[in-house]
OpenMM code with the backbone's topology and positions (N, CA, C; nanometers):
from openmm import Vec3, app, unit

residues = "MET TYR ASN ALA LYS LEU PRO GLU GLN THR SER SER ILE ARG GLU GLU CYS ARG MET THR ARG LEU LYS LYS ARG VAL LYS LEU ARG GLU VAL ALA ASP HIS LEU GLY CYS GLU LEU GLU HIS VAL SER ARG TRP GLU ASN GLY LYS VAL ASN PHE SER LYS LYS ARG LEU ILE LYS TYR ILE GLU LEU CYS LYS GLU TRP GLN SER".split()
positions = [
    Vec3(-0.3618, 1.2469, -0.7116),
    Vec3(-0.3186, 1.1158, -0.6659),
    Vec3(-0.3877, 1.0698, -0.5315),
    Vec3(-0.2797, 1.0641, -0.4612),
    Vec3(-0.2933, 0.9728, -0.3470),
    Vec3(-0.3027, 1.0793, -0.2360),
    Vec3(-0.3805, 1.0851, -0.1408),
    Vec3(-0.4426, 1.2595, -0.0692),
    Vec3(-0.3927, 1.1179, 0.0641),
    Vec3(-0.2937, 1.1552, 0.1682),
    Vec3(-0.2580, 1.1233, 0.3244),
    Vec3(-0.3640, 1.1636, 0.3844),
    Vec3(-0.4929, 1.2743, 0.3648),
    Vec3(-0.5086, 1.3646, 0.4667),
    Vec3(-0.6309, 1.2380, 0.4808),
    Vec3(-0.7104, 1.1671, 0.3867),
    Vec3(-0.8445, 1.0803, 0.3635),
    Vec3(-0.8055, 0.9645, 0.3263),
    Vec3(-0.7087, 0.9318, 0.4480),
    Vec3(-0.7090, 0.7398, 0.4592),
    Vec3(-0.8215, 0.6430, 0.4137),
    Vec3(-0.8806, 0.6586, 0.3171),
    Vec3(-1.0178, 0.5437, 0.3270),
    Vec3(-0.9935, 0.4517, 0.2273),
    Vec3(-1.0454, 0.3551, 0.2640),
    Vec3(-0.9301, 0.2812, 0.1364),
    Vec3(-1.0253, 0.2044, 0.0471),
    Vec3(-1.0264, 0.3147, -0.0746),
    Vec3(-1.1273, 0.2148, -0.1171),
    Vec3(-1.0416, 0.1776, -0.2755),
    Vec3(-1.1609, 0.1456, -0.3626),
    Vec3(-1.0304, 0.0694, -0.4465),
    Vec3(-0.9396, 0.0762, -0.5324),
    Vec3(-0.9635, 0.2288, -0.5280),
    Vec3(-0.8870, 0.2688, -0.6730),
    Vec3(-0.7744, 0.3299, -0.5795),
    Vec3(-0.7415, 0.3574, -0.4319),
    Vec3(-0.6079, 0.3487, -0.3769),
    Vec3(-0.5302, 0.2293, -0.3637),
    Vec3(-0.6137, 0.1321, -0.3456),
    Vec3(-0.5834, -0.0196, -0.3535),
    Vec3(-0.4911, -0.0108, -0.4877),
    Vec3(-0.5838, 0.0251, -0.5851),
    Vec3(-0.5263, -0.0240, -0.7350),
    Vec3(-0.3587, 0.0534, -0.7678),
    Vec3(-0.4101, 0.1871, -0.7729),
    Vec3(-0.2554, 0.2963, -0.7731),
    Vec3(-0.1706, 0.2459, -0.6722),
    Vec3(-0.1627, 0.1726, -0.5457),
    Vec3(-0.0625, 0.0704, -0.4280),
    Vec3(-0.0212, -0.0118, -0.5591),
    Vec3(-0.0539, -0.1019, -0.5683),
    Vec3(-0.0973, -0.2313, -0.5963),
    Vec3(0.0108, -0.2012, -0.7698),
    Vec3(-0.0474, -0.1219, -0.8536),
    Vec3(0.0408, -0.1214, -0.9520),
    Vec3(0.0839, -0.0074, -0.9565),
    Vec3(0.1383, 0.0495, -0.8452),
    Vec3(0.3002, 0.1445, -0.8402),
    Vec3(0.4036, 0.0556, -0.8065),
    Vec3(0.3263, -0.0481, -0.7351),
    Vec3(0.4262, -0.1817, -0.6774),
    Vec3(0.5031, -0.2193, -0.7722),
    Vec3(0.3910, -0.3163, -0.8705),
    Vec3(0.4477, -0.3925, -0.9321),
    Vec3(0.4779, -0.3332, -1.0746),
    Vec3(0.4784, -0.2529, -1.1548),
    Vec3(0.5645, -0.1464, -1.2068),
    Vec3(0.6850, -0.1291, -1.1830),
    Vec3(0.7124, -0.0715, -1.0162),
    Vec3(0.8484, -0.0393, -0.9833),
    Vec3(0.9668, -0.2099, -0.9495),
    Vec3(0.8649, -0.2888, -0.9761),
    Vec3(0.8731, -0.4271, -0.8807),
    Vec3(0.9418, -0.4493, -0.7912),
    Vec3(0.8462, -0.4096, -0.7214),
    Vec3(0.8812, -0.4050, -0.5539),
    Vec3(0.8043, -0.5341, -0.5324),
    Vec3(0.9087, -0.6039, -0.4219),
    Vec3(0.8069, -0.7404, -0.3756),
    Vec3(0.7261, -0.7164, -0.2547),
    Vec3(0.6325, -0.7833, -0.2673),
    Vec3(0.5566, -0.7396, -0.1432),
    Vec3(0.6370, -0.8018, 0.0205),
    Vec3(0.7099, -0.8578, 0.0259),
    Vec3(0.7920, -0.8821, 0.1094),
    Vec3(0.8656, -0.7199, 0.1939),
    Vec3(0.9298, -0.6757, 0.0691),
    Vec3(0.9562, -0.5649, 0.0967),
    Vec3(0.8813, -0.4243, 0.1451),
    Vec3(0.7490, -0.4252, 0.1593),
    Vec3(0.6706, -0.3646, 0.1172),
    Vec3(0.6115, -0.4440, 0.2629),
    Vec3(0.6241, -0.5697, 0.3239),
    Vec3(0.6075, -0.6089, 0.4634),
    Vec3(0.6634, -0.5904, 0.5482),
    Vec3(0.8095, -0.5846, 0.5055),
    Vec3(0.9014, -0.5326, 0.6077),
    Vec3(0.8696, -0.3400, 0.6683),
    Vec3(0.8447, -0.3041, 0.5422),
    Vec3(0.8240, -0.1614, 0.5372),
    Vec3(0.7628, -0.1177, 0.6499),
    Vec3(0.6157, -0.1557, 0.5846),
    Vec3(0.4823, -0.0843, 0.6960),
    Vec3(0.5318, -0.1546, 0.8363),
    Vec3(0.6361, -0.3035, 0.9038),
    Vec3(0.6193, -0.3588, 0.9933),
    Vec3(0.4435, -0.4599, 0.9686),
    Vec3(0.4230, -0.5216, 0.9256),
    Vec3(0.3846, -0.6667, 0.9187),
    Vec3(0.3577, -0.7470, 0.8102),
    Vec3(0.3023, -0.8404, 0.8450),
    Vec3(0.3085, -0.9582, 0.7652),
    Vec3(0.2404, -0.9787, 0.6159),
    Vec3(0.3292, -1.0127, 0.5477),
    Vec3(0.3325, -0.9962, 0.4138),
    Vec3(0.1928, -1.0553, 0.3395),
    Vec3(0.1413, -1.1429, 0.3628),
    Vec3(0.0018, -1.2301, 0.3999),
    Vec3(-0.0873, -1.1106, 0.3887),
    Vec3(-0.1241, -1.0116, 0.5292),
    Vec3(-0.2099, -0.8753, 0.4960),
    Vec3(-0.1727, -0.8059, 0.4108),
    Vec3(-0.0651, -0.7594, 0.3718),
    Vec3(-0.0304, -0.6724, 0.2649),
    Vec3(-0.0901, -0.7018, 0.1034),
    Vec3(-0.0774, -0.8578, 0.0796),
    Vec3(-0.1701, -0.9123, 0.0392),
    Vec3(-0.2990, -0.9060, 0.0133),
    Vec3(-0.3220, -0.9651, 0.0603),
    Vec3(-0.4821, -0.9850, 0.1103),
    Vec3(-0.5379, -0.8258, 0.1242),
    Vec3(-0.4539, -0.7066, 0.1763),
    Vec3(-0.4919, -0.5517, 0.1440),
    Vec3(-0.5578, -0.4970, -0.0036),
    Vec3(-0.4129, -0.5810, -0.0659),
    Vec3(-0.4591, -0.5296, -0.1708),
    Vec3(-0.5624, -0.5999, -0.2884),
    Vec3(-0.6214, -0.7182, -0.2229),
    Vec3(-0.6866, -0.7889, -0.2880),
    Vec3(-0.8069, -0.7429, -0.1795),
    Vec3(-0.8413, -0.6634, -0.1581),
    Vec3(-0.9571, -0.5863, -0.1198),
    Vec3(-1.0340, -0.6761, 0.0660),
    Vec3(-0.9025, -0.7650, 0.0380),
    Vec3(-1.0094, -0.8350, 0.1386),
    Vec3(-0.9802, -0.8022, 0.3058),
    Vec3(-0.8883, -0.7220, 0.3701),
    Vec3(-0.8429, -0.7045, 0.4236),
    Vec3(-0.8188, -0.5244, 0.4602),
    Vec3(-0.8693, -0.4821, 0.5706),
    Vec3(-0.8336, -0.3654, 0.5680),
    Vec3(-0.6720, -0.2687, 0.6536),
    Vec3(-0.5988, -0.2024, 0.6747),
    Vec3(-0.5248, -0.1290, 0.6986),
    Vec3(-0.5735, -0.0807, 0.7872),
    Vec3(-0.4896, -0.0117, 0.8773),
    Vec3(-0.5177, 0.0738, 1.0350),
    Vec3(-0.4600, 0.1872, 0.9134),
    Vec3(-0.5351, 0.3500, 0.9678),
    Vec3(-0.4414, 0.4493, 0.8543),
    Vec3(-0.3746, 0.4684, 0.9142),
    Vec3(-0.2461, 0.4804, 1.0048),
    Vec3(-0.1532, 0.4597, 1.0151),
    Vec3(-0.0450, 0.3630, 0.8952),
    Vec3(-0.0907, 0.3047, 0.8872),
    Vec3(-0.0510, 0.2164, 0.8134),
    Vec3(-0.0874, 0.2161, 0.6655),
    Vec3(-0.1591, 0.2345, 0.6334),
    Vec3(-0.2139, 0.2917, 0.5341),
    Vec3(-0.1277, 0.3922, 0.4685),
    Vec3(-0.1513, 0.5287, 0.5618),
    Vec3(-0.0802, 0.6461, 0.5187),
    Vec3(0.0812, 0.6025, 0.4861),
    Vec3(0.1206, 0.5162, 0.5481),
    Vec3(0.3025, 0.4643, 0.5175),
    Vec3(0.2686, 0.3837, 0.4008),
    Vec3(0.2089, 0.3077, 0.3431),
    Vec3(0.2095, 0.2538, 0.2412),
    Vec3(0.1758, 0.3761, 0.1099),
    Vec3(0.1053, 0.5106, 0.1158),
    Vec3(0.1117, 0.5532, 0.0732),
    Vec3(0.2302, 0.6482, 0.0432),
    Vec3(0.2681, 0.6935, 0.1513),
    Vec3(0.4132, 0.7464, 0.1448),
    Vec3(0.4842, 0.6423, 0.0360),
    Vec3(0.4833, 0.5341, 0.0916),
    Vec3(0.5948, 0.4463, -0.0197),
    Vec3(0.5616, 0.4843, -0.1305),
    Vec3(0.5109, 0.4389, -0.1928),
    Vec3(0.3897, 0.4693, -0.3218),
    Vec3(0.4885, 0.5822, -0.4061),
    Vec3(0.4619, 0.7153, -0.3057),
    Vec3(0.5106, 0.7925, -0.3632),
    Vec3(0.6627, 0.8176, -0.3408),
    Vec3(0.7380, 0.7525, -0.2622),
    Vec3(0.8865, 0.7507, -0.2531),
    Vec3(0.9519, 0.6876, -0.3918),
    Vec3(0.8246, 0.5865, -0.4302),
    Vec3(0.8789, 0.5214, -0.5560),
    Vec3(0.8474, 0.5844, -0.6770),
    Vec3(0.7800, 0.6786, -0.6617),
    Vec3(0.7125, 0.7725, -0.8343),
    Vec3(0.8043, 0.8260, -0.8348),
    Vec3(0.8913, 0.8971, -0.7159),
    Vec3(1.0193, 1.0111, -0.7733),
    Vec3(1.1274, 0.9805, -0.7724),
] * unit.nanometer
topology = app.Topology()
chain = topology.addChain("A")
for resn in residues:
    res = topology.addResidue(resn, chain)
    for name in ("N", "CA", "C"):
        topology.addAtom(name, app.Element.getBySymbol(name[0]), res)
């Protein structure tokens, strides 16, 4: 599923993170607080308008894995 060694910001990673967040009913605010960024930045990343730093992307992927367990 997610590969933290390959932090390329593909649309499939964006979509998987977004769908996981929606399935678990996690709010953007919670994600933004966990990642230490603005809510708008998370929203724009999910919509493919901006990129995350590699560090932030890996944190988001790890957060998605936590939701799934």
